[in-house]
N, C-alpha and C positions, 0 to 999 in steps of 0.2 A: 826691317827685319831684313837681315842679309842671308843669302844661302850660299854656301862655300867659305862662310868666315871662320872666325876665332872657335863660337861656340857650337859650331854645326857638327853633327854627327850622323853615323849609320845604326839603324837597329835592325839586327840578324835575328830572324827567328828560325828556330831548328825544331822538327817535331817527328816522331814515331808514334803515328796513331794507329791502332789495331783497323782492319778491313775486312775481317772475319766474318761478318754479318752483315745485313742490309742495314740494320740501325747504325751500326760502325761506320760503313761505308758513306753514309748519308751526314753522319757528325764530321767525317774527314772532308768531304766536299763542301760543307756550309764552313767549315772553319779555313779552308783554303780560299773560298770565295770571299769571305770576310778580309782576308789578307789583302786579297788584290782589289777588292773594293776600297779598301784604307791605303792604297797606293804601293804596295809592297810588289816588287819585282821577283821572279823567280830567279835564283842563282844556279840551284840543281835542285833535284827533286827533294822535295820536304825541307829545302833551305829558302828563305825569301829574306828580302832585304829593302829597307826602305830609307832614303835619305830624309833628315829633319835640319832644320836652319836654326832650330836653338833646343837648349835641354827643356825648356819647358814645352817644346811643340813635341819633343821626343817623348815626353813624360804620356801626352796626351793619346798618342798610338801605342804605347805601352799598355796603357790602361784600357783602350780598345780592344787590344790582342786579349789581355787577361780576361775581360767581359765575354769574349767569344770562347774561351778553353771549352774543350770537349769533357766530357766525364770521363773518360778514359785515355790513357796514352800518355807520352812526354811530350813535354814543349819547353824548349830554353830560349830565353830571350837575353840576346847580348848586345852591349852597346860598345861602338868604337868610334874614336874621334876621325875625322877625316885622314889625319895623318897616318894612324893607326891602320885604317883600312886601304891605305894606299899601298901600304905594304905587303898586302894580301897578294900571293903568287898563285895564278890560276893556270892549270896547263890543259891542253887536248892532247892526249898523248904526250911525245916528248915537247911539244909546241907550245910555247909559252903565250898566252893569250894576255892583252893590256887589261887591268884592273878597270873595273866600272868607275867611271868619273862622276862627281858631285855635280848636280844642275849648275849651270851657268850662275852667276850671281844676278840676284834679282834684289832690288831694293824698293820699299814701299815708302812714300814719304806722307 
C-alpha cells in the first residue's frame, strides 16, 4: 500500500446538524467523535477531512461515516484526488495558508 500515490485521495465530510435539543446535541457530538475516531481532522467547523491511500480504503471510511449518520440534519461526503485537494486555497483573512499535505509515503511489504 502506498500513501500519497496515484490512487490516494481525500474524503471531505461537511455537515449541518441541528443542536436545538439535548438529544440533537448528543447526536451531533457522537457523529463528530466518530469522525475523529476514524482519523478525520477538522478543517473548519463542521468540515472534516481524511486522507486515504486507495479508493478501497476510502470506501471503508465512507461506509463507516454513512453508518454513523444521525437521524436529522444534512451530511455531504466528497472525495478528491490528491491533485484536486492540492488546489484548495485556504485563507485566514487575506493571508494564504498552505494546503494540508498528504501523509508521507509509506510502503508495506
